[in-house]
N, C-alpha and C positions, 0 to 999 in steps of 0.2 A: 504494500500500500504506500503510495506517495505521501510525502509530508503534508501537503495541502488536503489530500483526501482524509488522512488521519485526523487532522484538525477539524475538518467538517464533521467527521464521524463523532468525535468527542463533543463538539458543540451540540450536535443533535441529541446525544445522550443527556447532556447537561440540561437541555431544554425539557426533556421528558421526565427526568428523575432528580430527586433531591438527595437520595440516600443510595450509596453504592456498597455492595458486599463483595469484597475482593478475596479470592483464593490467593494464597501466597506462593508456595513452592511450585515452580513451573509456570506461574503467571506473572508475579511481580519480580521474583528472583529465581535463580537456579544455582544451588550451592551457595557460594558467597558473593555472587555477582548479580546485579540487577539485569533484568531482561531489557533489551533495547527499547526505549520509549516509555517504559512503565513508570519510572520515577517522574518524568516530565508530565505524563498524563495525570498522575496522582496530584502533583503540584498544581496543575491547571484546574482540576476539579475543585481543589481546595480554594483556589483563587476565585472561583465562582460561588463559594459558600456552601459547597456540597458536603454532606456527611460521608465519611469513609469508615468502613468496618473491615477488619482483616481476619480471615479464618485460616486455620491450618490444621491438618490432621497429625501434626507432630506432637505426640502426647507429652514429650519431655520439655516442651517449651512453655513458660509462663507468660502472662501478659507483659511483665517487666522484661523478660528475655526477648519477646517479640519487639518491644520498644527499642531495646539495645540493638537488635539485628537491623531494624529499619534505620536507626541513627547511623550505623556504619555504612548503609547504602545511600545516605544523603537525604533522608526524609524523617521529619519528626512526627511521631504519632503519640497519642495519649494511651495509657494502659487500658482505659475504658473502651477504646476502639479495637483492642486486640482480643480476639476470641479463639484461643487455642482449644483443641478438642478436649483436653483435660478439664478445662474450666467449664465448657458447655456440658460435658458428661457429668461432672460432679453436681452442677446445678440441676440438671435433669433428674439425676438419681434422688437428690434431696427433695425435689418438688413432686416427683411422680411416685417414689417409693420411700416415704418418710420413715418407714419401719426399718430400713437398712441403716445400720449404725456402724457396722464393721464388715470389711471385705478383705480378701487376700488379693493383692494387686500383682499381676504378672505384667510388668511394664516399667516405665522409667520413673525416676524420682519426681519429675515435674507433675506427673499424674497423681502420685501419692500426695504431694504438697497441695494440689488443688482439691483433692478429696478431703484432706484434713481441714482446709479452710472452710469447707461446707459442713464440718462436724462429722465426717465419716472417717473412721480409723481404718 
């Protein structure tokens, strides 16, 4: 896609939507590098006053960890905009299955931390 086509596409989306849910790995970045045009697109949407939320299926990453990763890529995000799967899973369990208070986790420390923050051991 040519640069002017990309800008027109982003403008069109910005006209239609106020809130954007962005997958991270493979969309915003791959490994430790931003995917070409992704950071510029996010900054442009922010300049238009749009809300951005970032999701990832990396259970080991916390909202703070996501914030740090984005900072290294050149964009500032707030921790409330970061929605790693450990956070969303722990909130889902707490709200949907309030009787669950203790689980055995086969996963990364970030998931354990997120569960503990929701009162699940």
